[in-house]
C-alpha positions in Angstrom: 0.0 0.0 0.0 2.7 2.4 1.0 4.7 1.7 -2.2 1.7 2.4 -4.4 0.1 5.4 -2.6 2.4 6.6 0.1 5.4 7.7 -2.0 8.9 6.3 -2.2 10.9 4.8 0.6 13.8 7.1 1.2 16.0 4.2 2.5 16.2 3.0 -1.1 16.6 6.3 -2.9 20.4 6.0 -3.1 20.2 2.3 -4.1 18.0 3.2 -7.1 20.9 5.2 -8.5 23.2 2.2 -8.4 21.9 -0.8 -10.4 24.1 -3.4 -8.8 23.3 -2.2 -5.3 19.6 -2.2 -6.2 20.0 -5.8 -7.6 21.6 -6.9 -4.4 18.7 -5.5 -2.3 16.3 -7.1 -4.7 17.9 -10.5 -4.4 18.3 -10.2 -0.7 14.6 -9.6 -0.3 13.9 -12.7 -2.4 16.1 -14.8 -0.1 14.3 -13.2 2.9 10.9 -14.2 1.5 12.1 -17.7 0.7 13.4 -18.2 4.3 10.2 -17.0 5.8 8.3 -19.4 3.7 10.4 -22.4 4.8 7.9 -23.5 7.5 5.1 -23.7 5.0 7.3 -25.4 2.5 8.1 -28.1 5.1 4.3 -28.4 5.7 3.5 -28.8 2.0 6.2 -31.5 1.7 4.7 -33.8 4.5 2.4 -36.7 3.7 0.6 -36.6 7.1 -3.2 -36.7 6.5 -4.5 -37.2 10.0 -2.8 -34.8 12.5 -3.7 -35.0 16.2 -2.3 -31.6 16.7 -4.5 -29.9 14.2 -5.7 -27.5 16.8 -2.2 -26.1 17.0 -2.3 -25.4 13.3 -5.6 -23.7 13.6 -4.3 -21.4 16.4 -1.3 -20.6 14.1 -3.6 -19.6 11.2 -5.6 -17.4 13.6 -2.4 -15.7 14.7 -1.3 -15.3 11.1 -4.6 -13.7 10.1 -4.5 -11.4 13.0 -1.0 -10.2 12.1 -2.0 -9.8 8.4 -5.1 -7.7 9.3 -3.1 -5.7 11.8 -0.4 -4.9 9.3 -2.8 -4.1 6.5 -5.0 -1.8 8.5 -2.1 0.1 9.9 -0.6 0.6 6.4 -4.0 1.7 5.2 -4.3 4.2 8.0 -0.9 5.6 7.3 -1.7 5.9 3.6 -4.9 7.9 4.3 -3.0 10.1 6.7 -0.3 10.8 4.2 -2.7 11.6 1.4 -4.3 14.4 3.5 -2.5 17.6 2.5 -3.0 19.1 6.0 -0.8 16.3 7.4 2.2 17.0 5.2 5.4 16.8 7.3 3.6 15.5 10.4 3.6 12.2 12.2 0.6 10.0 12.7 -0.8 9.3 16.1 -4.3 8.0 15.3 -5.8 4.6 14.8 -3.4 1.7 15.5 -0.6 4.2 15.5 -2.0 5.5 18.8 -1.1 2.2 20.5 2.1 1.4 18.7 4.7 3.5 16.9 5.2 0.7 14.4 2.0 -1.3 14.2 2.7 -2.5 10.7 6.0 -4.0 11.9 4.2 -5.6 14.8 1.7 -7.2 12.5 4.4 -8.5 10.1 6.3 -10.2 13.0 3.1 -11.7 14.3 2.0 -13.1 10.9 5.4 -14.8 10.2 5.4 -16.5 13.7 1.8 -17.5 13.1 2.7 -19.2 9.8 5.4 -21.2 11.6 3.0 -22.3 14.3 0.4 -23.3 11.7 3.0 -25.4 9.9 4.7 -26.9 12.8 2.3 -29.8 13.5 3.0 -31.1 9.9 6.8 -31.2 10.2 8.0 -34.6 9.2 11.4 -34.2 10.7 12.8 -32.5 13.8 15.2 -30.5 11.6 12.2 -28.6 10.2 11.6 -27.0 13.6 14.8 -25.1 13.1 12.9 -23.0 10.6 11.7 -21.0 13.6 14.9 -19.1 13.0 13.2 -17.6 9.9 10.6 -15.5 11.7 13.1 -14.9 14.5 15.5 -13.3 12.1 12.8 -11.2 10.7 12.0 -9.9 14.2 15.7 -9.2 14.8 16.0 -7.3 11.5 13.0 -5.2 12.2 13.7 -4.4 15.8 17.5 -4.0 15.8 18.8 -3.5 12.3 17.2 -1.8 9.3 13.7 -1.4 10.5 12.7 0.4 13.7 16.1 1.9 14.5 16.4 3.8 11.2 12.9 5.1 11.3 13.1 6.1 15.0 16.3 8.1 14.3 14.6 9.7 11.3 11.6 10.7 13.4 14.0 12.3 16.0 15.7 14.2 13.3 12.4 15.7 12.0 10.5 16.2 15.2 13.0 15.7 18.1 12.5 19.3 19.3 8.8 19.1 19.6 7.2 18.5 22.9 4.2 16.7 21.2 6.6 14.2 19.6 8.5 13.7 22.9 5.1 12.9 24.6 4.2 10.5 21.8 7.3 8.4 22.0 7.2 8.5 25.9 3.6 7.2 26.0 3.2 4.9 23.0 5.0 1.6 22.8 7.6 1.3 20.0 6.3 -2.0 18.8 4.0 -4.2 20.9 0.7 -2.3 21.5 0.2 -1.1 25.1 3.5 -2.9 26.2 5.8 -0.1 27.2 7.7 -2.7 29.3 8.6 -4.7 26.1 10.5 -2.0 24.2 13.0 -3.5 21.7 14.3 0.0 21.0 14.5 2.9 23.3 14.7 6.7 22.6 16.3 9.0 25.1 14.2 12.0 26.1 15.8 15.4 26.6 15.3 16.8 30.1 15.3 20.3 28.7 13.0 21.9 26.1 10.6 19.0 26.2 12.1 17.4 23.1 14.2 14.4 22.2 17.9 14.3 22.0 20.8 11.9 21.6 21.3 11.8 17.8 23.2 14.0 15.4 21.5 12.9 12.2 21.3 15.5 9.5 18.9 13.9 7.2 15.4 12.5 8.1 14.4 9.2 6.8 10.6 9.4 7.3 8.1 9.4 10.1 7.8 6.3 12.4 6.5 3.3 10.6 6.9 2.3 7.0 
C-alpha cells in the first residue's frame, strides 16, 4: 500500500541510482521471503493426513490472520494520513498508531510467527523445527537493524525538538501495543526543552512506521 500510494521509501533512494546495489537489495529480499516461507514449504512436503495436533495449526492460522489484518489496517491508516495535505510533514498518532509507533511491523512479525505455528504440526522431521529461525531473524532485523532503529532516528531528526513528539514516544510503545515494558528500541528523552535528543542525524528518513 505504501509503495503504491504513500510515496517512495527514502531508504532505497540511493540504491536506485546504483543498479548493482539495487539488484543486491532485490535478491536479498527474495532470499528473505524464501526463508520466511520455509515453514510452509516443510508443511507442504509432508504426507501426514490425520494430524492429532490440528488445533495447534488452527491457532497458528488465527495468529497469522490477526497479524495480516493488523499490518494491512495500519498501512492503510498511514496511507490515508499521508494523502491528506493538511498532514504534510507531520507524524501519525491516530488509529493503530496510537497504541504502537510501528503497528505494521508488529503485524508483520506476528504473521510470520503465526505461519510457523500453523505449519509446525505437519513437520515430518525434527530439523524442520529449526525453521523457527526464519521469523526470528525477521523480528531481529525489524527491531534492531534496518527497521525500527532507522525510522526512529529519522523521526527524531524531524520532530525531536517538539514536545508533542516527545510525549508521543514517551507514552506509546515502539512495537507491541500497550506494552511499554517490552521495548525493543528505546529513545532518550531530553530533560530540557521537552524534546528528544541523543542523535546527530542531519537527514530525516521518514516518520515512524513504513
